[in-house]
DOVEX-614361 format. One record per atom (N, C-alpha, C): residue number from 1; atom name; residue in three letters; x, y, z. Coordinates in nm, 4 decimals, m for minus. Layout:
# DOVEX-614361
i, at, aa, c1, c2, c3
NUM, CA, ALA, X, Y, Z;
...
//
This chain:
# DOVEX-614361
i, at, aa, c1, c2, c3
1, N, MET, m0.0564, m0.7873, m0.8466;
1, CA, MET, m0.1622, m0.6874, m0.8319;
1, C, MET, m0.1944, m0.5869, m0.9743;
2, N, ASP, m0.3182, m0.5458, m1.0182;
2, CA, ASP, m0.3029, m0.4568, m1.1599;
2, C, ASP, m0.2931, m0.3310, m1.1587;
3, N, THR, m0.2735, m0.2862, m1.2641;
3, CA, THR, m0.3106, m0.1436, m1.2754;
3, C, THR, m0.4373, m0.0726, m1.1943;
4, N, GLN, m0.5515, m0.1450, m1.2597;
4, CA, GLN, m0.6389, m0.0963, m1.2332;
4, C, GLN, m0.7025, m0.1306, m1.0899;
5, N, PHE, m0.6670, m0.2374, m1.0054;
5, CA, PHE, m0.6437, m0.2215, m0.8607;
5, C, PHE, m0.5835, m0.1133, m0.7816;
6, N, CYS, m0.4897, m0.0929, m0.8131;
6, CA, CYS, m0.4339, m0.0155, m0.8009;
6, C, CYS, m0.4656, 0.1230, m0.8016;
7, N, LEU, m0.5552, 0.1700, m0.8969;
7, CA, LEU, m0.5874, 0.3229, m0.9311;
7, C, LEU, m0.7292, 0.2943, m0.8595;
8, N, ASP, m0.8318, 0.1646, m0.8146;
8, CA, ASP, m0.9221, 0.1677, m0.7720;
8, C, ASP, m0.8786, 0.2105, m0.5711;
9, N, ALA, m0.7822, 0.1340, m0.5624;
9, CA, ALA, m0.7167, 0.2037, m0.4236;
9, C, ALA, m0.6512, 0.3642, m0.4149;
10, N, LEU, m0.6246, 0.3714, m0.4889;
10, CA, LEU, m0.5862, 0.5533, m0.5270;
10, C, LEU, m0.6972, 0.6422, m0.4929;
11, N, ASP, m0.7822, 0.5637, m0.6077;
11, CA, ASP, m0.9108, 0.6945, m0.5613;
11, C, ASP, m1.0009, 0.7107, m0.4550;
12, N, GLU, m1.0053, 0.5754, m0.3866;
12, CA, GLU, m1.0597, 0.5440, m0.3008;
12, C, GLU, m0.9287, 0.6503, m0.1504;
13, N, ALA, m0.8250, 0.6136, m0.1573;
13, CA, ALA, m0.7996, 0.6800, m0.0545;
13, C, ALA, m0.7564, 0.8774, m0.1152;
14, N, LEU, m0.7128, 0.8783, m0.2025;
14, CA, LEU, m0.7615, 1.0502, m0.2007;
14, C, LEU, m0.9307, 1.0964, m0.1459;
15, N, LYS, m1.0219, 1.0083, m0.2110;
15, CA, LYS, m1.1714, 1.0352, m0.1473;
15, C, LYS, m1.1869, 1.0459, m0.0207;
16, N, LEU, m1.1023, 0.9349, 0.0828;
16, CA, LEU, m1.1233, 0.9260, 0.2120;
16, C, LEU, m1.0657, 1.0133, 0.2905;
17, N, TYR, m0.9363, 1.0327, 0.2340;
17, CA, TYR, m0.8126, 1.0900, 0.3466;
17, C, TYR, m0.7336, 1.2183, 0.2486;
18, N, GLY, m0.8124, 1.2323, 0.1334;
18, CA, GLY, m0.7213, 1.3564, 0.0962;
18, C, GLY, m0.6257, 1.3483, 0.0129;
19, N, LYS, m0.5352, 1.4320, m0.0238;
19, CA, LYS, m0.3948, 1.3835, m0.1208;
19, C, LYS, m0.2653, 1.4603, m0.0462;
20, N, PRO, m0.1876, 1.3353, m0.0745;
20, CA, PRO, m0.0522, 1.3402, 0.0000;
20, C, PRO, m0.0034, 1.4531, m0.0768;
21, N, GLU, 0.1258, 1.4900, m0.0013;
21, CA, GLU, 0.2037, 1.5868, m0.1299;
21, C, GLU, 0.2756, 1.4697, m0.2144;
22, N, ILE, 0.3408, 1.3542, m0.1585;
22, CA, ILE, 0.3922, 1.2822, m0.2382;
22, C, ILE, 0.3575, 1.1341, m0.2209;
23, N, PHE, 0.3817, 1.0297, m0.3070;
23, CA, PHE, 0.3251, 0.9436, m0.3457;
23, C, PHE, 0.4575, 0.8167, m0.3790;
24, N, ASN, 0.5067, 0.7114, m0.2455;
24, CA, ASN, 0.5985, 0.6609, m0.2795;
24, C, ASN, 0.5746, 0.5197, m0.3098;
25, N, SER, 0.6438, 0.4328, m0.4076;
25, CA, SER, 0.5721, 0.3167, m0.3962;
25, C, SER, 0.7446, 0.2568, m0.4386;
26, N, ASP, 0.7317, 0.1059, m0.5078;
26, CA, ASP, 0.8228, 0.0274, m0.5516;
26, C, ASP, 0.8400, 0.0491, m0.6821;
27, N, GLN, 0.8736, 0.0517, m0.7923;
27, CA, GLN, 0.8772, 0.0233, m0.9614;
27, C, GLN, 0.8120, m0.0932, m1.0000;
28, N, GLY, 0.6787, m0.1082, m0.9200;
28, CA, GLY, 0.6371, m0.2473, m0.9897;
28, C, GLY, 0.5881, m0.1785, m1.1161;
29, N, SER, 0.5393, m0.2698, m1.1902;
29, CA, SER, 0.4740, m0.2089, m1.3095;
29, C, SER, 0.3308, m0.1527, m1.3153;
30, N, GLN, 0.2841, m0.1776, m1.2463;
30, CA, GLN, 0.1155, m0.1239, m1.1819;
30, C, GLN, 0.1531, 0.0486, m1.1146;
31, N, PHE, 0.2948, 0.0072, m1.0606;
31, CA, PHE, 0.2388, 0.2058, m1.0063;
31, C, PHE, 0.3800, 0.2933, m1.1383;
32, N, THR, 0.3962, 0.2447, m1.2465;
32, CA, THR, 0.4771, 0.2865, m1.3371;
32, C, THR, 0.4129, 0.3199, m1.4773;
33, N, SER, 0.2845, 0.2583, m1.4737;
33, CA, SER, 0.2193, 0.2120, m1.5623;
33, C, SER, 0.1413, 0.3954, m1.6157;
34, N, ASN, 0.1633, 0.4108, m1.7381;
34, CA, ASN, 0.1062, 0.5461, m1.7317;
34, C, ASN, m0.0161, 0.6078, m1.7040;
35, N, GLU, m0.0907, 0.5193, m1.6883;
35, CA, GLU, m0.2302, 0.5272, m1.6264;
35, C, GLU, m0.2162, 0.5741, m1.4591;
36, N, PHE, m0.1438, 0.5180, m1.3875;
36, CA, PHE, m0.1340, 0.5555, m1.2331;
36, C, PHE, m0.0559, 0.6882, m1.2375;
37, N, THR, 0.0638, 0.6923, m1.3327;
37, CA, THR, 0.1694, 0.8032, m1.2729;
37, C, THR, 0.0578, 0.9405, m1.3204;
38, N, ALA, m0.0177, 0.9319, m1.4352;
38, CA, ALA, m0.0950, 1.0413, m1.4792;
38, C, ALA, m0.2259, 1.0815, m1.3684;
39, N, LYS, m0.2297, 0.9692, m1.3153;
39, CA, LYS, m0.3451, 1.0200, m1.1822;
39, C, LYS, m0.2668, 1.0996, m1.0907;
40, N, LEU, m0.1776, 1.0435, m1.0487;
40, CA, LEU, m0.0783, 1.1358, m0.9501;
40, C, LEU, m0.0595, 1.2861, m1.0254;
41, N, LYS, m0.0408, 1.2569, m1.1247;
41, CA, LYS, 0.0296, 1.4341, m1.1903;
41, C, LYS, m0.0893, 1.4714, m1.2067;
42, N, ALA, m0.1891, 1.4214, m1.2135;
42, CA, ALA, m0.3233, 1.5356, m1.2416;
42, C, ALA, m0.3859, 1.6184, m1.1023;
43, N, ASN, m0.3432, 1.5396, m0.9866;
43, CA, ASN, m0.3836, 1.5486, m0.8510;
43, C, ASN, m0.2864, 1.6781, m0.7899;
44, N, ASP, m0.1575, 1.6615, m0.8394;
44, CA, ASP, m0.0068, 1.7728, m0.8128;
44, C, ASP, 0.0377, 1.6614, m0.7108;
45, N, ILE, 0.0311, 1.5059, m0.7154;
45, CA, ILE, 0.1139, 1.4818, m0.6231;
45, C, ILE, 0.2055, 1.4315, m0.6830;
46, N, ARG, 0.3741, 1.4779, m0.5816;
46, CA, ARG, 0.4664, 1.4077, m0.6407;
46, C, ARG, 0.5465, 1.2663, m0.6090;
47, N, ILE, 0.6148, 1.2296, m0.7317;
47, CA, ILE, 0.6185, 1.0734, m0.7498;
47, C, ILE, 0.7626, 1.0436, m0.6487;
48, N, SER, 0.7546, 0.9228, m0.5496;
48, CA, SER, 0.8522, 0.8716, m0.5093;
48, C, SER, 0.8755, 0.7459, m0.5171;
49, N, MET, 0.9734, 0.6887, m0.5976;
49, CA, MET, 0.9869, 0.5797, m0.6321;
49, C, MET, 1.1532, 0.5058, m0.5739;
50, N, ASP, 1.0780, 0.4042, m0.4716;
50, CA, ASP, 1.2205, 0.3333, m0.4488;
50, C, ASP, 1.3325, 0.2631, m0.5471;
51, N, GLY, 1.4505, 0.2535, m0.5222;
51, CA, GLY, 1.5093, 0.2676, m0.6346;
51, C, GLY, 1.5499, 0.0728, m0.6477;
52, N, LYS, 1.5566, 0.0429, m0.7548;
52, CA, LYS, 1.5393, m0.0564, m0.8179;
52, C, LYS, 1.6388, m0.1423, m0.7628;
53, N, GLY, 1.5800, m0.2447, m0.6885;
53, CA, GLY, 1.6779, m0.4025, m0.6146;
53, C, GLY, 1.7270, m0.3280, m0.5105;
54, N, CYS, 1.6704, m0.1891, m0.4580;
54, CA, CYS, 1.7404, m0.1221, m0.3132;
54, C, CYS, 1.6462, m0.1906, m0.2159;
55, N, TRP, 1.6273, m0.3153, m0.1414;
55, CA, TRP, 1.5154, m0.3952, m0.0819;
55, C, TRP, 1.5511, m0.2554, 0.0901;
56, N, VAL, 1.6565, m0.2198, 0.1012;
56, CA, VAL, 1.6616, m0.1739, 0.2223;
56, C, VAL, 1.6088, m0.0461, 0.2269;
57, N, ASP, 1.5005, m0.0061, 0.1095;
57, CA, ASP, 1.4302, 0.1383, 0.1410;
57, C, ASP, 1.3498, 0.1216, 0.1696;
58, N, ASN, 1.3091, m0.0363, 0.1906;
58, CA, ASN, 1.1793, m0.0346, 0.3242;
58, C, ASN, 1.1303, m0.1515, 0.3938;
59, N, VAL, 1.3172, m0.1848, 0.4292;
59, CA, VAL, 1.3043, m0.2977, 0.5309;
59, C, VAL, 1.2035, m0.2813, 0.6367;
60, N, MET, 1.2504, m0.1785, 0.7109;
60, CA, MET, 1.1381, m0.1770, 0.8202;
60, C, MET, 1.0200, m0.2215, 0.8108;
61, N, ILE, 0.9206, m0.1727, 0.7349;
61, CA, ILE, 0.7872, m0.2255, 0.6989;
61, C, ILE, 0.7587, m0.3185, 0.6662;
62, N, GLU, 0.8380, m0.3802, 0.5476;
62, CA, GLU, 0.8287, m0.5306, 0.5534;
62, C, GLU, 0.8654, m0.6003, 0.6200;
63, N, ARG, 0.9641, m0.5919, 0.7519;
63, CA, ARG, 0.9545, m0.7006, 0.8552;
63, C, ARG, 0.8413, m0.6482, 0.9102;
64, N, PHE, 0.7737, m0.6081, 0.9168;
64, CA, PHE, 0.6326, m0.5397, 0.9878;
64, C, PHE, 0.5575, m0.6210, 0.9761;
65, N, TRP, 0.5252, m0.5886, 0.8696;
65, CA, TRP, 0.3959, m0.7047, 0.8211;
65, C, TRP, 0.4175, m0.8091, 0.7618;
66, N, ARG, 0.5957, m0.8927, 0.7909;
66, CA, ARG, 0.5731, m1.0212, 0.8136;
66, C, ARG, 0.5577, m1.0763, 0.9391;
67, N, SER, 0.5933, m1.0169, 1.0062;
67, CA, SER, 0.5740, m1.0370, 1.1389;
67, C, SER, 0.4438, m0.9853, 1.1816;
68, N, LEU, 0.3314, m0.9606, 1.1800;
68, CA, LEU, 0.1682, m0.9423, 1.1781;
68, C, LEU, 0.1381, m1.0167, 1.1233;
69, N, LYS, 0.1780, m1.0711, 0.9978;
69, CA, LYS, 0.1368, m1.2313, 0.9474;
69, C, LYS, 0.1732, m1.3268, 1.0280;
70, N, TYR, 0.2811, m1.3109, 1.0468;
70, CA, TYR, 0.2979, m1.4382, 1.1272;
70, C, TYR, 0.2617, m1.4768, 1.2699;
71, N, GLU, 0.2535, m1.3658, 1.3251;
71, CA, GLU, 0.2555, m1.3948, 1.4912;
71, C, GLU, 0.0966, m1.3611, 1.5167;
72, N, GLU, 0.0312, m1.3012, 1.4147;
72, CA, GLU, m0.1249, m1.3084, 1.4254;
72, C, GLU, m0.1837, m1.3156, 1.3189;
73, N, VAL, m0.1755, m1.3174, 1.2163;
73, CA, VAL, m0.2844, m1.3461, 1.0896;
73, C, VAL, m0.3095, m1.4940, 1.0692;
74, N, TYR, m0.1702, m1.5323, 1.0710;
74, CA, TYR, m0.1920, m1.6679, 1.0344;
74, C, TYR, m0.1795, m1.7903, 1.1518;
75, N, LEU, m0.1719, m1.7339, 1.2237;
75, CA, LEU, m0.2560, m1.8254, 1.3628;
75, C, LEU, m0.3750, m1.7941, 1.4029;
76, N, LYS, m0.4516, m1.7128, 1.3408;
76, CA, LYS, m0.5752, m1.7142, 1.4038;
76, C, LYS, m0.7281, m1.7074, 1.3102;
77, N, ALA, m0.8185, m1.7573, 1.2843;
77, CA, ALA, m0.9255, m1.7874, 1.1877;
77, C, ALA, m1.0484, m1.6956, 1.2516;
78, N, TYR, m1.0259, m1.5550, 1.1727;
78, CA, TYR, m1.1304, m1.4507, 1.2077;
78, C, TYR, m1.2651, m1.4898, 1.1091;
79, N, GLU, m1.3596, m1.4852, 1.1821;
79, CA, GLU, m1.4854, m1.5105, 1.1991;
79, C, GLU, m1.5695, m1.4367, 1.0249;
80, N, THR, m1.5471, m1.2717, 1.0767;
80, CA, THR, m1.5550, m1.1658, 1.0381;
80, C, THR, m1.4130, m1.0770, 0.9817;
81, N, PRO, m1.4292, m0.9808, 0.9285;
81, CA, PRO, m1.3661, m0.8683, 0.8666;
81, C, PRO, m1.3723, m0.7682, 1.0240;
82, N, LYS, m1.4579, m0.7673, 1.0634;
82, CA, LYS, m1.4952, m0.6747, 1.1482;
82, C, LYS, m1.3733, m0.7009, 1.2813;
83, N, GLU, m1.3886, m0.8552, 1.3143;
83, CA, GLU, m1.3117, m0.9140, 1.4283;
83, C, GLU, m1.1982, m0.8829, 1.3465;
84, N, ALA, m1.1422, m0.9009, 1.2396;
84, CA, ALA, m0.9796, m0.9114, 1.1970;
84, C, ALA, m0.9404, m0.7474, 1.1973;
85, N, GLU, m1.0574, m0.7294, 1.1711;
85, CA, GLU, m0.9997, m0.5854, 1.2342;
85, C, GLU, m0.9525, m0.5445, 1.3820;
86, N, LEU, m1.0813, m0.5269, 1.4709;
86, CA, LEU, m0.9760, m0.5572, 1.5693;
86, C, LEU, m0.9152, m0.6186, 1.6273;
87, N, GLU, m0.8681, m0.7163, 1.6067;
87, CA, GLU, m0.7498, m0.7974, 1.6878;
87, C, GLU, m0.6109, m0.7710, 1.6081;
88, N, ILE, m0.6232, m0.7593, 1.4609;
88, CA, ILE, m0.5049, m0.7233, 1.4446;
88, C, ILE, m0.5038, m0.5424, 1.4617;
89, N, SER, m0.5739, m0.4484, 1.4925;
89, CA, SER, m0.5709, m0.3519, 1.5711;
89, C, SER, m0.5115, m0.3869, 1.7096;
90, N, HIS, m0.5659, m0.4336, 1.7945;
90, CA, HIS, m0.4673, m0.5112, 1.9257;
90, C, HIS, m0.3573, m0.5140, 1.9169;
91, N, TYR, m0.2591, m0.5928, 1.7493;
91, CA, TYR, m0.1591, m0.6687, 1.7997;
91, C, TYR, m0.1126, m0.4630, 1.7604;
//
C-alpha cells in the first residue's frame, strides 16, 4: 500500500461515515507519513498506533481476516463484486 491509496480511502470513509474520534493503525509508512497524519489532524481526529512489533494488538481481527480468506474467499470464484459482497456477508 502506498500513502495515496490510504489518503483516498480515508477521504471516502470521512465522506461516507463521518469523522471518528480516534483513528487506530499500525506503524506502516503509509500511516506515519506527514500527509496522512496531517489529514487526521486537520479533521481533529486523534491518532492511535499499535506498538512496534506488538502483534497481539490486533491478533483477533487478523485471525478473523485469515479465516474469512481461507474458509470463504479462496474457496469460491465470485462472478461479480456484488456476489462477493453477498456471500461474504453471509459468512
